[in-house]
C-alpha positions as CSV (number, residue, x, y, z in Angstrom):
1,M,33.0,-50.6,-28.8
2,L,30.8,-50.0,-25.8
3,L,32.1,-50.3,-22.2
4,V,29.9,-49.7,-19.1
5,D,32.0,-49.6,-15.9
6,G,30.5,-49.4,-12.4
7,L,27.1,-47.9,-13.5
8,N,24.8,-46.9,-10.7
9,A,21.5,-45.2,-11.9
10,G,17.9,-44.7,-11.2
11,Y,15.1,-42.1,-11.1
12,E,15.5,-39.1,-8.7
13,E,16.2,-40.7,-5.3
14,V,15.2,-44.3,-6.3
15,Q,18.3,-46.3,-7.3
16,V,17.6,-49.1,-9.8
17,L,21.1,-50.2,-10.9
18,W,24.1,-51.1,-8.8
19,D,27.6,-51.5,-10.2
20,I,26.7,-52.6,-13.7
21,N,29.7,-53.7,-15.8
22,L,29.1,-54.8,-19.4
23,A,30.7,-54.5,-22.9
24,V,29.7,-54.8,-26.5
25,R,32.4,-55.4,-29.1
26,E,32.2,-54.6,-32.8
27,G,30.0,-57.0,-34.7
28,E,28.5,-58.6,-31.7
29,I,25.0,-59.3,-30.6
30,V,24.9,-59.1,-26.8
31,S,21.7,-59.9,-24.8
32,I,20.6,-58.6,-21.4
33,I,17.9,-60.9,-20.0
34,G,15.9,-60.5,-16.8
35,A,12.4,-60.2,-15.3
36,N,10.2,-57.2,-15.4
37,G,11.7,-54.5,-13.1
38,A,15.2,-55.9,-13.2
39,G,16.6,-52.7,-14.6
40,K,17.1,-53.6,-18.3
41,T,15.4,-50.5,-19.7
42,T,17.2,-48.3,-17.2
43,T,20.5,-49.6,-18.4
44,L,19.7,-48.7,-22.0
45,K,18.4,-45.3,-21.1
46,S,21.6,-44.6,-19.1
47,I,23.8,-45.5,-22.1
48,V,21.9,-43.3,-24.5
49,G,21.6,-40.3,-22.1
50,L,18.0,-40.4,-21.2
51,I,19.1,-40.9,-17.6
52,I,22.1,-39.3,-16.0
53,P,23.9,-42.0,-14.0
54,F,24.5,-41.5,-10.2
55,K,28.0,-43.0,-10.6
56,G,30.1,-44.9,-13.1
57,I,31.5,-44.4,-16.6
58,I,30.1,-45.2,-20.1
59,R,32.6,-45.3,-22.9
60,F,31.9,-45.6,-26.6
61,N,34.8,-46.1,-29.0
62,G,37.2,-45.1,-26.3
63,N,35.4,-41.8,-25.5
64,D,33.7,-41.0,-22.2
65,I,30.0,-40.4,-23.1
66,T,28.6,-40.5,-19.5
67,G,25.7,-38.1,-19.3
68,L,26.0,-37.0,-22.9
69,P,22.8,-35.5,-24.3
70,V,20.7,-37.9,-26.3
71,H,21.2,-36.1,-29.6
72,E,25.0,-36.2,-29.2
73,A,24.9,-39.9,-28.4
74,V,22.9,-40.5,-31.6
75,R,25.4,-38.4,-33.7
76,R,28.2,-40.6,-32.3
77,G,26.5,-43.8,-33.5
78,I,24.2,-45.0,-30.7
79,S,20.5,-45.7,-31.5
80,L,17.8,-46.9,-29.2
81,V,14.6,-48.6,-30.4
82,P,12.4,-48.2,-27.2
83,E,10.0,-50.7,-25.7
84,G,6.5,-50.0,-27.1
85,R,7.9,-48.7,-30.4
86,H,6.8,-45.1,-29.8
87,L,6.1,-44.4,-33.4
88,F,4.5,-41.2,-34.7
89,P,1.1,-42.8,-35.4
90,K,-0.4,-40.1,-37.6
91,M,2.7,-39.8,-39.7
92,T,3.4,-42.0,-42.7
93,I,6.1,-44.7,-42.7
94,L,8.3,-42.4,-44.8
95,E,7.8,-39.5,-42.4
96,N,8.7,-41.7,-39.5
97,L,11.9,-42.8,-41.2
98,R,12.8,-39.1,-42.0
99,M,12.5,-38.4,-38.2
100,G,14.9,-41.3,-37.5
101,G,17.4,-39.8,-40.0
102,Y,17.2,-36.2,-38.8
103,T,21.0,-36.1,-38.4
104,I,21.6,-37.4,-41.9
105,N,21.6,-35.3,-45.1
106,G,21.9,-35.7,-48.9
107,D,23.1,-38.8,-50.6
108,R,23.9,-40.5,-47.3
109,Y,20.2,-40.2,-46.3
110,E,19.1,-41.6,-49.6
111,N,21.5,-44.5,-49.3
112,L,20.3,-45.3,-45.8
113,L,16.7,-45.2,-46.9
114,E,17.4,-47.6,-49.7
115,R,19.3,-50.0,-47.3
116,V,16.3,-49.9,-44.9
117,F,13.9,-50.6,-47.7
118,Q,16.0,-53.6,-48.7
119,I,15.8,-55.0,-45.2
120,F,12.1,-54.2,-44.9
121,P,10.6,-54.3,-48.4
122,I,7.1,-54.1,-47.0
123,L,7.8,-50.6,-45.7
124,K,8.8,-49.5,-49.2
125,E,5.5,-50.9,-50.6
126,R,3.6,-49.0,-47.9
127,K,5.7,-45.9,-47.4
128,D,2.8,-43.5,-47.7
129,Q,0.6,-45.5,-45.2
130,L,0.1,-44.0,-41.7
131,A,2.0,-45.8,-39.0
132,L,-1.2,-46.4,-36.9
133,T,-2.7,-48.5,-39.7
134,L,0.2,-51.1,-39.5
135,S,0.0,-54.5,-37.7
136,G,2.0,-55.0,-34.5
137,G,4.8,-56.8,-36.4
138,E,4.9,-54.1,-39.1
139,Q,5.1,-51.4,-36.5
140,Q,8.0,-53.1,-34.8
141,M,9.8,-53.3,-38.2
142,L,9.2,-49.6,-38.7
143,A,10.6,-48.9,-35.2
144,I,13.7,-50.8,-36.0
145,A,14.0,-49.2,-39.4
146,R,13.7,-45.8,-37.9
147,G,16.5,-46.6,-35.5
148,L,18.7,-47.6,-38.4
149,M,18.1,-44.3,-40.2
150,S,20.6,-42.5,-37.9
151,D,23.3,-44.9,-39.3
152,P,24.2,-46.3,-35.9
153,K,27.3,-48.3,-35.0
154,I,25.4,-49.9,-32.2
155,L,21.6,-50.5,-32.2
156,M,20.0,-51.0,-28.8
157,L,16.6,-52.9,-28.9
158,D,14.3,-52.9,-25.9
159,E,11.9,-55.8,-25.9
160,P,11.4,-56.1,-29.7
161,S,9.3,-59.2,-29.3
162,L,6.8,-57.7,-26.9
163,G,3.2,-58.4,-27.9
164,L,4.0,-60.2,-31.1
165,A,2.9,-63.6,-32.3
166,P,5.6,-66.3,-32.2
167,K,5.9,-66.4,-36.0
168,I,6.5,-62.7,-36.2
169,V,9.0,-62.8,-33.3
170,K,11.1,-65.3,-35.3
171,R,11.0,-63.0,-38.3
172,V,12.0,-59.9,-36.2
173,M,14.9,-61.9,-34.7
174,K,16.1,-63.0,-38.2
175,V,16.2,-59.3,-39.2
176,V,18.2,-58.5,-36.1
177,S,20.8,-61.1,-37.1
178,E,20.8,-59.6,-40.7
179,I,21.5,-56.2,-39.3
180,R,24.5,-57.5,-37.4
181,E,25.8,-59.1,-40.6
182,G,25.6,-55.6,-42.1
183,G,28.2,-54.4,-39.6
184,V,26.0,-52.9,-36.8
185,A,26.5,-54.2,-33.3
186,I,23.4,-55.1,-31.3
187,L,22.6,-54.7,-27.6
188,L,19.4,-56.7,-27.1
189,V,17.1,-56.4,-24.1
190,E,14.6,-59.2,-24.1
191,Q,12.3,-61.2,-21.7
192,N,12.2,-64.1,-24.2
193,A,15.5,-65.4,-23.0
194,K,15.6,-68.5,-25.3
195,I,15.2,-66.7,-28.6
196,S,17.4,-63.8,-27.4
197,L,20.3,-66.1,-26.4
198,E,19.9,-68.2,-29.6
199,I,20.9,-65.3,-31.8
200,S,23.4,-63.7,-29.4
201,D,27.1,-64.1,-29.0
202,R,27.2,-63.3,-25.3
203,G,24.7,-62.4,-22.6
204,Y,24.2,-60.9,-19.1
205,V,21.6,-61.8,-16.6
206,L,20.2,-58.8,-14.7
207,E,18.3,-59.4,-11.4
208,T,17.1,-56.6,-9.1
209,G,19.5,-54.1,-10.6
210,R,22.6,-56.3,-10.5
211,I,24.3,-58.5,-13.0
212,V,24.3,-62.0,-11.5
213,L,25.6,-64.0,-14.4
214,E,27.5,-63.4,-17.7
215,G,29.0,-65.6,-20.3
216,T,28.7,-66.8,-23.9
217,S,25.1,-67.5,-25.0
218,K,25.8,-71.2,-25.1
219,E,27.1,-71.1,-21.5
220,L,24.0,-69.3,-20.3
221,L,21.6,-71.6,-22.2
222,R,23.2,-74.5,-20.3
223,N,23.2,-72.7,-16.9
224,E,20.9,-74.4,-14.4
225,H,19.7,-71.0,-12.9
226,V,19.0,-69.6,-16.4
227,K,17.1,-72.8,-17.4
228,K,15.0,-72.8,-14.3
229,A,14.3,-69.0,-14.0
230,Y,14.1,-68.0,-17.6
231,L,13.6,-71.0,-19.9
232,G,11.0,-72.8,-17.9
233,L,13.2,-75.9,-17.7
234,M,13.9,-78.0,-14.5
């Protein structure tokens, strides 16, 4: 579904990524793990069009989308839930969801809204509540729900567990697995390597802008470098 080939990218003259190659197939959850500053967020921004790559090709469903404007990437089925959620705080839950579904009309919009409310029933209960009044976990759920409102084929999540209590993190990750079961592929960027790899099919380890390891999630969980650097195991 998604193929990144030889991606080099960064900000103005500062290069952050070097020769990134990765793929996401239909129905997969694929994780990118790495420390702060490794280039994880830059990778997602390059895929969705927030950053124009210096070099390389990004293909989605066989089509070259390298440098495509963000709104066109969204229309084609790519949705990014950014780090920090970036909700519209003084808008209601329902208004935030409407913003997520701005490319969708009519019955299709209503069907998507109902599906999102089935996944996140608490959002339906509080649909008229301002986003800023929600707890951290509820805000993350709203951010994911807003991302689903564009009816994506692939949902990219940037640090969904950031700042959340362990109990809420498990709940969020359970929802991510349920979304995949509904037919949406997931590209997951996450510092919590253990919980990320536990729900993923495959993973990539990104260090200082380069992929240094890749494999099935089970392989990476057994890898000595991953255990020492990211799982706190010796």
